[in-house]
C-alpha positions in Angstrom: 62.8 170.1 66.1 63.3 169.8 69.8 60.4 167.4 70.0 61.7 165.2 67.2 65.1 165.1 68.9 63.5 164.2 72.2 61.5 161.4 70.5 64.6 160.0 68.9 66.4 159.8 72.2 63.5 158.1 73.8 63.4 155.5 71.0 67.2 154.9 71.4 66.8 154.4 75.1 63.9 152.0 74.6 66.0 150.1 72.0 69.0 149.8 74.4 66.7 148.8 77.2 65.1 146.1 75.0 68.5 144.8 74.1 69.7 144.8 77.7 66.4 143.1 78.8 66.7 140.6 76.0 70.3 139.9 77.1 69.2 139.6 80.7 66.3 137.3 79.8 68.4 134.6 78.0 70.8 133.3 80.6 71.8 129.7 81.2 72.9 127.7 84.3 73.2 124.1 85.6 71.7 123.5 89.0 72.0 120.9 91.8 75.0 119.0 90.3 78.5 118.7 91.8 79.8 121.8 90.0 78.9 124.5 87.6 79.3 122.0 84.7 76.9 119.4 85.9 73.2 119.6 86.8 69.6 120.4 85.8 69.4 122.8 82.8 67.7 126.1 83.6 67.1 129.2 81.5 66.4 132.7 82.6 63.7 134.2 80.3 61.4 137.2 80.9 62.8 137.5 84.4 62.0 133.9 85.5 64.1 130.8 85.8 62.6 127.8 84.2 63.6 124.3 82.9 63.7 122.3 79.7 61.5 119.2 79.1 63.3 116.0 78.3 61.2 115.1 75.3 63.7 114.1 72.5 66.6 115.3 74.8 69.8 113.9 73.4 73.5 114.2 73.6 73.7 116.6 70.7 71.4 119.0 72.6 73.6 118.6 75.7 76.6 119.5 73.6 75.2 122.9 72.8 74.5 123.5 76.5 78.0 122.5 77.6 79.7 124.6 74.9 77.6 127.6 75.8 78.6 127.2 79.4 82.3 126.9 78.6 82.2 123.4 80.1 83.8 121.4 77.3 81.8 118.6 75.7 78.8 116.8 77.0 79.4 113.4 78.6 75.8 112.6 79.2 72.3 113.9 78.5 70.0 113.0 81.4 66.2 112.8 81.7 63.5 112.3 84.3 64.8 115.0 86.6 68.0 113.1 87.5 69.2 116.2 89.4 65.9 116.8 91.1 62.7 118.6 90.0 62.9 122.3 89.2 60.2 125.0 89.7 58.7 127.8 87.7 58.0 127.6 83.9 59.0 124.9 81.6 60.4 127.1 78.8 61.4 124.7 76.1 60.2 121.3 74.8 61.0 119.0 71.9 64.4 120.6 71.5 66.1 119.4 68.4 69.6 120.9 68.0 72.1 120.3 65.2 75.0 120.7 67.5 76.3 123.9 65.9 74.0 126.4 67.6 75.7 129.0 69.9 72.7 129.0 72.3 70.3 126.3 73.3 67.3 128.5 72.8 68.3 128.9 69.1 67.7 125.2 68.5 64.4 124.3 66.9 61.7 123.6 69.5 57.9 124.1 70.2 58.6 127.7 71.2 58.8 129.6 74.5 56.5 128.1 77.1 54.9 125.6 74.8 55.1 122.1 76.3 53.1 119.1 77.5 55.4 118.2 80.4 55.7 118.5 84.2 58.9 118.9 86.3 59.4 115.1 86.6 60.7 115.4 83.0 63.3 118.1 83.6 66.4 117.7 81.5 70.0 117.6 82.8 73.6 117.4 81.5 77.0 116.2 82.6 79.8 118.2 80.9 83.4 117.4 80.7 84.2 120.8 82.2 86.6 123.5 81.2 89.6 121.7 82.7 90.7 118.1 83.1 93.6 116.1 84.3 94.6 113.2 82.0 97.3 110.6 81.8 97.4 109.9 85.6 95.6 107.6 87.9 92.0 108.6 87.7 90.4 112.0 87.1 92.4 113.7 90.0 95.9 113.4 88.7 97.6 114.0 85.4 98.6 116.7 82.9 96.4 119.9 82.8 94.3 120.4 79.7 91.6 123.0 79.0 88.8 122.9 76.5 89.3 125.0 73.4 86.3 125.0 71.0 86.1 121.4 69.9 89.3 120.0 71.3 91.4 119.8 74.5 94.6 121.8 74.6 97.5 121.2 77.0 98.6 123.9 79.5 102.4 124.5 79.8 104.4 125.0 82.9 105.2 128.6 82.0 104.2 130.8 85.0 102.0 128.0 86.3 101.5 128.5 90.1 100.5 126.2 93.0 97.5 128.4 93.6 96.2 127.7 90.1 96.6 124.0 90.9 94.6 124.4 94.0 91.7 126.0 92.0 91.9 123.2 89.5 91.6 120.5 92.2 88.6 122.3 93.7 87.0 122.8 90.3 87.2 119.1 89.7 86.0 118.1 93.1 89.3 116.4 93.8 90.3 117.8 97.2 93.5 119.8 97.3 96.6 119.9 95.3 99.5 117.9 96.7 102.0 118.0 93.8 102.8 120.2 90.8 105.4 119.0 88.4 106.8 120.8 85.3 109.2 119.8 82.5 106.9 116.9 81.6 106.7 115.7 78.0 103.5 116.6 76.2 101.1 113.7 75.5 100.7 114.8 71.9 103.3 115.9 69.5 101.2 118.4 67.5 102.9 121.4 69.3 99.6 122.9 70.4 99.7 124.8 73.8 97.2 126.9 75.6 98.1 130.5 74.7 97.1 132.1 78.0 98.5 132.3 81.5 96.2 131.8 84.5 96.5 134.2 87.4 94.4 132.4 90.1 94.5 133.8 93.7 93.4 130.5 95.2 90.0 131.8 96.2 88.2 131.0 93.0 85.9 128.0 92.9 86.6 127.2 89.3 89.4 127.7 86.8 87.0 129.5 84.4 86.8 132.4 86.9 90.5 132.9 87.2 92.1 136.0 85.5 93.8 135.1 82.2 96.5 137.0 80.4 97.5 136.2 76.8 101.1 135.1 76.4 103.4 137.7 74.9 103.4 137.4 71.1 100.8 134.6 71.4 103.4 132.1 72.5 104.0 131.0 76.0 107.5 130.2 77.1 107.8 126.9 78.7 109.9 123.8 79.3 107.1 121.2 79.0 103.7 120.2 80.2 102.5 120.7 83.8 101.2 117.8 85.9 99.0 118.2 89.0 98.1 115.6 91.6 95.1 116.2 93.9 94.2 114.2 97.0 91.4 114.1 99.5 93.9 113.3 102.3 95.8 116.5 102.4 95.1 118.1 105.8 96.1 116.3 109.0 96.4 117.5 112.6 97.0 116.2 116.1 94.4 117.4 118.6 94.9 117.5 122.3 92.2 119.3 124.4 91.3 121.5 121.5 94.8 122.5 120.5 96.8 121.3 117.6 100.4 120.4 118.4 102.8 117.5 118.1 100.9 115.0 120.1 97.2 114.0 120.3 94.4 112.4 118.4 95.0 112.0 114.6 92.4 113.9 112.6 92.0 114.5 108.8 90.0 117.0 106.8 87.7 114.7 104.7 84.5 115.4 103.0 84.2 118.9 104.2 85.0 118.3 107.9 87.6 117.1 110.4 87.3 113.4 111.2 89.3 111.2 113.6 91.1 108.1 112.2 90.3 104.7 113.5 93.0 102.9 115.6 92.2 99.4 114.3 95.0 99.4 111.7 97.1 102.3 112.9 100.8 101.5 112.9 104.1 103.1 114.0 104.9 103.5 110.3 101.8 105.6 109.8 102.7 107.6 112.9 106.2 108.4 111.6 104.7 109.8 108.4 102.2 112.0 110.3 105.0 113.4 112.5 107.2 114.0 109.5 104.4 115.8 107.6 103.6 118.1 110.5 107.3 118.9 111.1 107.2 117.3 114.5 110.2 115.0 114.2 109.6 111.3 114.6 106.9 109.2 116.3 107.8 107.9 119.7 104.6 106.0 120.5 101.0 105.4 119.4 98.9 105.3 122.6 95.2 104.4 122.5 92.5 106.2 124.3 94.7 108.8 126.0 93.8 111.6 123.7 90.1 110.9 123.2 88.3 114.1 122.2 84.8 114.4 123.4 82.2 115.0 120.7 84.4 113.4 118.0 81.7 111.0 116.7 82.8 111.2 113.1 85.5 108.5 112.7 87.0 107.7 109.3 87.3 104.0 108.8 89.8 104.0 105.9 93.1 102.3 106.7 96.5 103.7 105.6 99.3 101.3 104.8 102.5 103.4 105.1 106.0 101.9 105.0 107.3 104.7 107.1 109.5 106.3 104.4 106.7 108.5 102.9 106.9 112.2 103.3 103.1 112.7 103.4 100.2 110.6 104.5 98.5 110.9 101.0 101.5 109.0 99.5 100.5 105.9 101.4 98.2 103.3 100.0 94.7 103.4 101.5 91.9 100.9 101.7 88.3 101.8 102.6 86.3 99.1 100.9 84.8 96.7 103.4 86.5 98.4 106.4 84.8 97.3 109.6 83.0 99.8 111.8 85.2 101.6 114.3 84.0 101.6 118.0 83.4 105.0 119.6 86.6 106.1 121.2 88.9 103.7 119.3 90.8 106.5 117.7 94.4 106.7 116.6 96.8 108.9 118.6 100.5 109.8 118.1 103.2 111.3 120.3 105.9 112.9 118.2 109.4 113.8 119.4 108.7 117.5 118.6 112.2 118.0 117.2 112.0 118.6 113.5 115.7 117.6 113.0 115.5 114.4 115.2 115.8 111.1 113.6 115.9 107.6 115.1 119.2 105.8 115.2 119.6 102.8 112.8 118.7 99.5 114.3 121.2 96.7 114.6 121.4 94.8 111.3 121.2 91.4 112.9 118.3 89.2 112.0 117.4 88.7 115.7 117.5 92.4 116.6 114.1 94.3 116.6 113.6 97.2 114.2 112.2 100.5 115.2 109.4 100.4 112.6 108.6 97.0 114.0 107.7 98.3 117.4 104.4 97.0 118.5 101.4 99.3 118.7 101.6 101.6 121.7 105.3 100.8 122.4 108.1 103.4 122.1 110.2 103.3 119.0 113.9 103.2 119.9 115.5 102.9 116.5 114.8 103.1 112.8 114.9 100.1 110.6 116.0 100.6 107.1 114.7 97.2 106.0 111.5 97.1 104.1 109.1 94.3 103.1 106.9 94.0 100.0 105.0 91.5 97.9 105.8 91.6 94.2 104.0 90.5 91.0 100.9 89.3 92.7 98.4 91.8 91.4 98.2 93.8 94.7 100.0 94.8 97.8 98.7 91.7 99.8 99.8 88.9 97.4 103.0 88.0 95.6 106.6 87.1 95.9 108.1 88.0 99.3 110.9 90.6 98.9 113.0 92.3 101.6 115.1 95.5 101.2 118.3 94.9 103.1 121.6 96.7 102.7 120.2 98.7 99.9 119.1 95.7 97.7 115.8 94.0 97.3 116.0 90.2 97.6 113.8 87.2 98.1 113.2 84.4 100.7 113.8 80.7 99.9 110.9 78.4 100.3 112.8 75.7 102.3 110.5 75.1 105.3 108.2 77.9 104.2 104.7 77.4 105.7 101.6 79.3 106.9 103.2 80.4 110.2 105.9 82.2 108.2 103.4 83.7 105.8 101.2 84.9 108.8 104.1 87.1 110.0 104.5 88.6 106.5 100.8 89.4 106.2 100.5 90.9 109.6 103.6 93.0 109.1 102.1 94.4 105.9 98.7 95.0 107.5 97.2 92.5 105.1 95.3 90.3 107.6 96.1 86.6 107.8 97.8 84.3 105.4 95.5 82.1 103.3 98.3 80.5 101.2 102.0 80.0 101.6 103.3 79.6 98.1 106.5 77.9 97.0 108.5 77.2 93.8 108.3 80.8 92.6 104.6 80.7 92.0 104.6 84.5 91.4 107.7 84.3 89.2 111.4 84.1 89.9 112.9 87.2 91.5 116.3 88.7 91.2 119.1 89.9 93.4 120.1 88.2 96.6 118.3 85.5 98.4 118.3 87.0 101.8 116.8 84.4 104.1 116.4 80.6 104.0 114.9 77.9 106.3 112.7 80.3 108.2 111.0 78.9 111.3 108.6 81.5 112.5 106.3 81.0 115.5 103.8 83.3 113.9 104.1 85.9 116.6 107.2 87.8 115.4 106.6 91.5 114.5 108.9 91.2 111.4 109.7 88.3 109.2 113.5 88.9 109.6 113.2 88.3 113.3 112.2 84.7 112.7 114.9 82.0 113.2 116.7 81.3 110.0 120.2 80.5 108.6 121.1 84.2 108.6 121.3 87.0 106.1 122.4 85.7 102.7 123.0 82.1 103.8 121.1 79.6 101.6 121.4 76.7 99.2 118.6 77.9 96.9 117.9 79.4 93.5 115.2 81.9 92.5 113.1 79.0 91.3 112.4 78.4 95.0 111.3 82.0 95.9 108.6 82.1 98.5 105.2 83.9 98.1 102.1 84.5 100.1 98.4 85.3 99.6 96.9 87.3 102.5 93.3 87.5 103.5 93.2 91.2 102.6 94.3 90.6 99.1 91.7 92.1 96.7 91.1 91.4 93.0 88.3 92.3 90.7 86.8 90.5 87.7 83.7 90.1 85.6 82.2 86.7 85.1 80.6 86.0 81.7 80.6 83.2 79.3 81.2 85.2 76.1 82.0 88.8 77.0 85.1 90.5 78.4 83.7 93.8 79.5 80.3 92.7 80.8 79.3 90.3 83.4 78.7 89.6 87.1 81.0 91.8 89.2 83.0 89.7 91.6 85.7 90.6 94.2 88.4 88.3 95.6 88.5 88.6 99.4 89.7 86.3 102.2 90.8 83.7 99.6 87.4 83.4 97.9 85.6 85.0 95.0 82.3 86.5 95.8 79.6 88.8 94.3 79.3 92.6 94.7 75.9 94.0 95.6 74.4 96.7 93.3 73.0 99.2 95.8 73.5 102.1 95.2 76.3 101.6 92.5 76.2 105.1 91.0 77.8 106.2 87.7 81.0 107.3 89.3 81.4 103.9 90.9 80.7 102.2 87.6 83.2 104.4 85.9 85.9 103.4 88.5 85.1 99.7 88.1 85.2 99.7 84.3 88.5 101.8 84.3 90.1 99.4 86.8 89.2 96.4 84.6 90.5 98.1 81.5 87.0 98.3 80.0 86.7 102.1 79.3 85.7 104.9 81.6 81.9 104.3 81.9 79.4 101.6 82.5 75.8 100.7 83.2 74.1 98.5 85.7 71.8 95.9 84.1 69.1 94.8 86.6 67.2 92.8 84.0 69.6 89.9 83.8 68.2 86.6 85.0 68.9 85.4 88.5 72.3 83.6 88.7 72.3 80.1 90.0 74.8 78.7 92.5 76.0 79.6 96.0 78.7 82.1 96.7 79.6 84.9 99.1 78.0 88.3 98.5 80.9 90.2 100.0 80.1 93.9 100.0 77.2 96.4 99.6 76.6 100.2 99.6 79.8 101.2 97.7 80.0 105.0 97.3 83.0 106.1 95.3 84.3 109.6 95.2 86.2 111.4 92.4 89.4 111.2 94.4 89.2 107.4 94.5 91.4 105.7 91.9 90.5 102.1 92.6 87.5 100.4 94.0 89.4 99.5 97.1 89.6 103.2 98.0 85.8 103.6 98.0 83.9 103.6 101.3 81.3 100.9 101.7 79.6 98.7 104.3 81.8 96.2 106.2 82.7 92.8 104.6 79.9 90.3 105.2 79.3 86.9 103.7 75.7 87.6 102.9 75.6 91.4 102.3 72.5 91.2 100.1 70.1 88.8 98.6 71.0 86.8 95.5 68.7 89.0 93.4 70.8 92.1 94.2 74.1 90.9 92.7 75.6 93.5 90.3 75.7 92.8 86.6 77.7 95.5 84.8 78.2 96.4 81.1 81.2 98.6 80.4 81.6 100.8 77.3 85.1 99.9 76.4 86.8 96.8 75.1 89.5 95.3 77.3 93.0 94.4 76.0 93.5 91.7 78.6 96.9 91.4 80.3 95.9 88.0 81.6 93.9 85.1 80.0 91.9 85.2 83.3 90.4 88.1 85.1 92.4 87.5 88.2 96.1 88.5 88.4 98.1 85.8 86.7 101.6 84.4 86.7 104.0 83.4 83.9 102.7 79.8 84.0 99.2 81.0 83.1 100.4 83.0 80.1 101.7 79.8 78.5 99.8 76.7 77.3 100.1 73.6 75.1 97.3 72.7 72.7 96.6 69.8 70.4 98.6 67.2 72.2 95.8 65.6 74.3 97.3 66.6 77.7 98.4 69.8 79.4 102.0 68.7 79.0 102.1 68.0 75.3 101.2 70.0 72.3 101.6 73.2 70.3 103.2 76.0 72.2 101.0 79.1 72.7 101.7 82.3 74.6 99.5 85.1 75.8 100.5 88.6 74.7 98.6 91.9 74.1 95.2 90.3 75.0 95.3 87.2 72.7 96.9 83.8 72.4 99.5 83.2 69.7 102.0 80.6 68.6 105.8 80.3 68.4 107.7 79.8 65.2 110.0 76.7 65.0 113.0 78.6 63.7 115.9 77.8 66.0 113.6 75.6 68.1 115.5 73.0 70.0 115.4 70.9 73.2 116.8 73.8 75.2 113.7 76.0 74.4 111.4 73.0 75.0 113.0 72.5 78.4 112.2 76.1 79.4 108.5 75.6 78.3 108.2 72.3 80.3 109.7 73.8 83.4 107.6 77.0 83.2 104.4 74.9 83.0 105.5 72.5 85.8 105.5 69.6 83.4 108.8 68.0 84.2 111.5 67.9 81.5 111.4 68.1 77.8 111.4 64.8 75.9 111.0 66.2 72.4 111.2 69.6 70.6 108.9 69.4 67.6 108.4 71.7 64.6 106.5 71.9 61.4 103.2 72.2 63.3 103.5 68.6 64.5 100.3 69.2 66.7 98.5 71.0 64.0 98.7 74.7 62.9 97.4 77.3 65.3 95.7 80.6 64.5 96.0 84.2 65.5 99.3 85.9 65.8 102.8 84.3 65.7 104.2 86.0 68.7 107.7 84.7 68.9 110.4 83.7 66.4 114.1 82.8 66.6 113.8 81.9 70.3 117.2 80.9 71.7 117.3 79.7 75.3 120.0 78.2 77.4 117.6 75.9 79.2 117.5 77.5 82.6 115.5 80.7 82.0 112.5 81.2 84.3 110.1 81.8 81.3 110.1 81.5 77.6 110.0 85.3 77.1 113.2 85.6 79.2 115.0 83.9 76.3 116.5 85.8 73.4 114.1 86.2 70.5 112.9 88.6 67.8 110.6 91.4 69.0 107.0 90.4 69.8 105.0 89.8 66.7 108.0 90.1 64.3 108.5 86.9 62.2 108.8 85.5 58.7 106.8 82.3 59.5 103.5 80.7 58.8 101.4 78.6 61.1 102.7 75.5 59.3 105.9 76.2 61.3 104.4 76.3 64.7 106.6 74.9 67.5 105.5 72.1 69.9 106.9 70.2 72.8 106.4 66.9 74.6 107.2 67.0 78.3 107.8 64.1 80.7 105.3 64.9 83.5 101.8 65.9 84.4 101.2 69.6 85.0 100.7 70.7 88.6 98.9 73.9 89.6 98.4 75.9 92.8 95.2 77.9 92.7 95.4 81.4 94.2 92.1 80.9 96.0 92.9 78.1 98.4 93.8 78.6 102.0 96.4 76.0 102.3 100.1 75.5 102.1 101.3 74.3 98.7 104.8 73.2 99.7 103.7 69.7 100.9 101.9 68.6 97.8 103.6 70.4 94.9 106.3 68.4 93.2 109.6 70.1 93.0 110.7 70.6 89.4 114.3 69.6 88.5 117.1 72.1 88.6 119.4 70.5 86.1 119.5 70.8 82.4 118.6 67.8 80.2 122.2 66.5 79.7 122.7 66.6 83.5 119.6 64.6 84.0 120.7 61.9 81.6 124.1 61.6 83.3 122.4 61.2 86.7 120.1 58.5 85.3 123.0 56.6 83.7 125.0 56.8 86.9 122.0 55.5 88.9 121.6 52.5 86.5 125.3 51.6 86.7 125.2 51.8 90.5 122.1 49.5 90.5 123.9 46.9 88.3 126.9 46.9 90.6 124.6 46.2 93.6 122.9 43.3 91.8 126.3 41.8 90.9 127.5 42.1 94.4 124.3 40.4 95.7 124.7 37.5 93.2 128.4 37.0 94.2 127.5 36.9 97.9 124.6 34.5 97.3 126.9 32.2 95.2 129.5 32.0 98.0 126.8 31.2 100.6 125.3 28.5 98.4 128.7 26.9 97.9 129.4 26.8 101.6 125.9 25.4 102.3 126.4 22.6 99.7 129.7 21.6 101.1 128.3 21.4 104.6 125.4 19.3 103.3 127.7 16.8 101.6 129.7 16.4 104.8 126.6 15.9 106.9 125.1 13.5 104.4 128.1 11.3 104.2 128.5 11.2 108.0 124.8 10.4 108.5 124.8 7.7 105.8 127.7 5.9 107.2 126.2 6.0 110.7 122.9 4.5 109.4 124.7 1.8 107.5 126.7 0.9 110.6 123.5 0.7 112.6 121.8 -1.5 110.0 124.8 -3.9 110.0 124.7 -4.2 113.7 121.0 -4.8 113.7 121.2 -7.4 111.0 123.8 -9.2 113.0 121.5 -9.3 116.0 118.6 -10.5 113.9 120.8 -13.3 112.5 121.7 -14.4 116.0 118.0 -14.5 117.0 116.9 -16.4 114.0 116.2 -20.0 115.0 117.4 -21.1 111.7 120.9 -19.8 112.5 120.9 -19.7 116.3 120.1 -21.8 119.2 116.7 -22.0 120.7 117.4 -19.4 123.3 115.3 -16.4 122.7 117.0 -13.1 122.2 115.5 -9.6 122.5 115.4 -7.7 119.4 117.2 -4.4 119.7 115.0 -1.4 119.1 116.0 1.3 116.6 117.7 3.9 118.9 116.9 7.6 118.7 118.0 10.3 120.9 114.6 12.1 121.0 113.2 10.3 123.9 116.1 10.8 126.1 116.6 14.4 125.1 112.9 15.2 125.7 112.8 13.4 128.9 110.5 10.6 127.7 112.5 7.3 127.8 109.3 5.2 127.8 108.1 6.5 124.4 107.7 3.9 121.7 110.7 3.4 119.4 110.3 4.3 115.8 110.2 1.3 113.6 112.2 1.0 110.4 110.5 2.4 107.5 109.1 5.4 109.4 110.4 9.0 109.1 113.4 9.8 111.2 112.7 12.7 113.6 114.6 15.9 113.0 116.1 15.8 116.4 117.0 12.1 116.2 120.0 10.3 115.1 122.1 11.5 117.9 121.9 15.2 116.8 119.7 16.3 119.5 121.4 19.7 120.1 121.0 21.0 116.6 118.0 23.2 115.6 117.0 24.6 112.2 117.9 27.9 110.7 117.2 29.3 107.3 119.9 28.5 104.8 120.3 29.4 101.2 118.4 27.1 98.9 120.6 24.5 97.2 119.9 22.6 94.0 117.9 19.4 94.5 119.8 16.2 94.4 118.6 13.2 92.4 115.9 11.3 94.4 115.1 14.3 96.7 111.8 16.1 97.0 111.3 19.7 98.1 109.1 19.8 101.2 108.8 21.5 104.5 109.9 19.7 107.6 108.6 20.6 111.2 109.6 18.7 114.3 106.6 17.2 116.0 108.1 17.0 119.5 108.7 20.7 120.1 112.4 20.2 120.6 113.3 22.9 118.0 111.8 25.8 116.2 110.0 25.0 112.9 111.6 25.9 109.6 110.1 27.1 106.3 111.5 29.0 103.4 109.3 32.0 104.3 110.0 32.3 108.0 112.9 32.7 110.4 113.1 30.7 113.6 114.7 31.7 116.9 117.7 29.6 117.8 120.0 29.3 120.7 123.7 29.8 120.0 124.3 26.1 120.5 121.5 25.1 118.2 122.7 27.4 115.5 126.1 25.7 115.2 125.1 22.9 112.9 121.8 24.2 111.7 122.9 23.6 108.1 123.8 20.1 108.8 120.6 19.3 110.7 118.5 20.7 107.9 119.8 18.3 105.5 119.8 15.4 107.9 116.2 15.9 108.6 115.4 15.0 105.1 116.8 11.5 105.4 114.2 8.7 105.1 114.8 5.0 105.5 112.3 2.8 103.7 112.0 -1.0 104.2 111.1 -2.2 100.8 112.7 -5.7 101.3 113.7 -7.6 104.4 117.3 -7.1 103.7 116.9 -3.3 104.0 119.0 -3.0 100.8 117.5 0.3 99.7 118.3 3.7 101.1 116.1 6.5 99.8 116.7 10.2 100.2 113.8 12.7 100.1 113.3 16.2 101.2 110.3 16.4 103.4 
């Protein structure tokens, strides 16, 4: 009996040992990933850790692993030892799960240890994890959700602590928590809430390890969802000879260590934020080199772009992509006032007075400037409409006199490099509020744009259609170039005013995810190296991009410096994203209102069916209530002059797709068609047979965003009046022109009348003089005639002219009758020619030119003007007509007198 009892106890112990051993044998872990939910799959069996072969390894097998690990759902099933080669046995091969198994070793397979693989085929997984942040900017900000069986469940703000947020950020590899917000509306309205409260101490490496307490009654009291924001730029200090205080070299805790910040783009605005974050008052200066710390070789190249009003450095925009290398010792330093309650006095509000935040690098700051500068509606912080915050209101700058020198000041003030384009005519859309400055005349060296000479605050003669804009060299944009796909193509970045390629090395999955997310093409992508070589010459701007989980946009990812030829043409990146983009612009680059409107079917860009871009597609406008006022807004928005016709009934042919607008009612002066009153987008009772069209007066003018030139000199200025006003101006101009023509005709008539009167007087006088001379000559001839006189010879009197005497040549031969009379003859030797109004020809007169041959006066023609002395000009009109007199001896009696115009 005792022996039987002893044997029973032995058997029970053996059974328990077997169960415990079995439980200990089958354990699961993920190795060599970036957390406990990513890595190479390893199983503990019979006391040894081994791997799984990747033969037939699929996402459904990875789902079982992730669920078993409490790591949510599988995002990817990886093969070929993506997380490195393991060691020891290869326990499983040809795993073929259904997805419902509780343990991966319960899936069908070849059996324990049966395989035909080596460790180059080790399988891996990437799981979503137990916790995630959603609805924010990237994976490191948003509402907290945890994985519950097959779905994600939101966590409420009830008893949620900052320590729990710190563990979540660490679990996600997102740095440290910088913000926890409650009272947030839930993303879903199904009422589901996580029914446990987390009691993290802050020392845990993952949320799964934190103590959890069920909510009383299974329901957690709360006032909404909880939102957490993580950042890699949370810890900052000032080091001076090994001690941290309120002055010294600026260092940040990044990527597991303390690193100094580069001084290349360090500003007083950044320094103010550091001092405020450390409780050291305000920044007084930013010296260079004074606080160089020996042994600080690790310099972080990322550039912060603070306005000076932020409370923490992580609130400032940051750029790391393409940042140039920082020279050893070129580190940023700050001297703070040390008084936590000290603030700088406000600067004088005058345009010409310097602002404290405008202090140059290294100089002391004596005052605080409440004015701010920004660029709006340009698709980034370094391009857009120029706006100034002054007296509590954001306003714009008028484009009168706006040029590259003014734009340079704006770009440098914002830390955006140099200006590549100074835009006018509200290229980035019309602003609102005051127009603060007009007629700027910067030298290009001013620290702030409001220190440039101008008309003064609020003094202008402009409208918001004249708002100035800029494109700076540091403006960055991203796009994919493909003929037929929206979310696949050659990856290009816009830098220094030019589109260029991105190199594909190393381009890891996290980088691809950020690229696709930024382009609105899903949250994952693949690199396609098999695409054929792309023809053409272009910059290849950047290489070796290495994004981190804390990076929201590609601009925040560290990389090699910008370089025109960063790689060979064969290394350009071609990416295919998983999602489908709902394009906000018809082009990949940031666009303006002008680019969201077009005319089709009219043969030109300024005539046709009206089409607008909305929700990723082109659509038409219904002709209900369509009039010349609406057409005027369309023509002005397109830069096509003024509206000539507003057409309906699909005059340019019916369109296709959506009918986006109906019952549009404009006043004629709106900056864009969608600024007019209308039915909500897409709501209409129309068909495409009612599509609206316009015919504009001009040719469309465009200013590309990728040209480094000023557009103000070549861009025509669109009119600022409505159509009735334009018609009135045209009619007034025509009436004025008619009055001018009538006045000219009246003046010409009076001049001709005076000239004709003078001619008649001169003609009569000359005719009588010539007749008298002829009579006298005839008498002399009669006396000399032997038939009538005596035999005494008489000398025949010559025909007298005054030319010879006037010209000092009394010996010159007299001109015989029948020859032309010289213009300076006939006793009118002191009269020269001058242009006179043309008079009607008299009978018997020919229209010819006459030029004196003796040089006694300037020549005359109807196309020239001669120089005259005052005396010569007295009777110029008379002489002109006298010069046309010709005597012709047709008969001995000289009975004919002929007039002709020479």
